N, C-alpha and C positions, 0 to 999 in steps of 0.2 A: 363172223367178220368177212368171210369170203364174198358175200353179196355186196358189202360196202366197198370192198376193194375193186371188184369187177365194175361196179357203178362208177367208181372214181376213174378207172381207165377210160371209160367211154365219155364221161363228162369233162375230164381234165386233160385227156390225151397224155402225151409224153411228159407233161408237167405234173402229173399225179405223183404223189409221194409213194404210191404203191407200185409204180411201173417196174422198177428193177426186181423187187421181191416177187411180184406176181409172175413176171416172165420167166424168172429162174425156177419158180415153183411149178409152173405149168409146162415146162419143156421136158419132154420124156427123155430120160438119160440115155446116152449113147455110149457104146463101148469105145468109140473113137475119141470122144471128148470128155474131159472131167469137169463138167459144169453143173450147176444146179444141185438137185438132190439125188440121192442114190435110188436105183430102180425099185427096190422093195418099198421104200417110202412113197414113191410116185404111184406104184400100183395100189398101195393101201389107200392113198388119197382118192384115186379113181374108183376103187371098189366101194368106198364109203359114200360116194355121191349117188343120188337118184338119177335115173335116165333124164329127167327134166333138167336137173342141175348140169349134167354133162352137155346137154344141148345149149344151155345158156352160156357156158364157158366157151364152147366152140363159136357161138355167134359173137360173143364179146371179142374173142381173139381175132376173128375175121374183120369185125368192125374196126378194131384198133389198128390192125395191119393196114387196112384201107386208109384210115385217117392219117397214119404216120408212115405212109408208103415210101417217102423219100429219106427216111432216117433209119438209124440202127434199131431203135425200139420197134418200129414197124417190121423190120426184117426179122427181129427176134420173135415177134408175135406170129409172123408167117411161118417161121421155123417150127414153133410150138404147134401151130395148127397142122402143118404138114406131117410132123413127127407122130402125132397121135389124134388130136381132137377133131380133125376134119371128118372122121367117120361118124361123128355125132351131129353134123349139120343136117338140118331138115332137107328132105329130098327135093323140095322146090327151090332150094338155094343155089 
């Protein structure tokens, strides 16, 4: 299901039915805020992904953040990217 939801974020933008769920799921939990999933569950999700899947998630988050830069969904995607996923962006990005 993850590939379909990621595709939906890029194709439909903030109008995607998956936006809220995906952004909560992909935001690494912080001790400062109680949002999204708990850290052990987030770490299990990341550990279950292949390196290529991690790259795809990072690229989708960056693309979505750029597409929705003026709104809160774009800010949430940027926060998720900065909190964890940016380390997986290709070097030429």
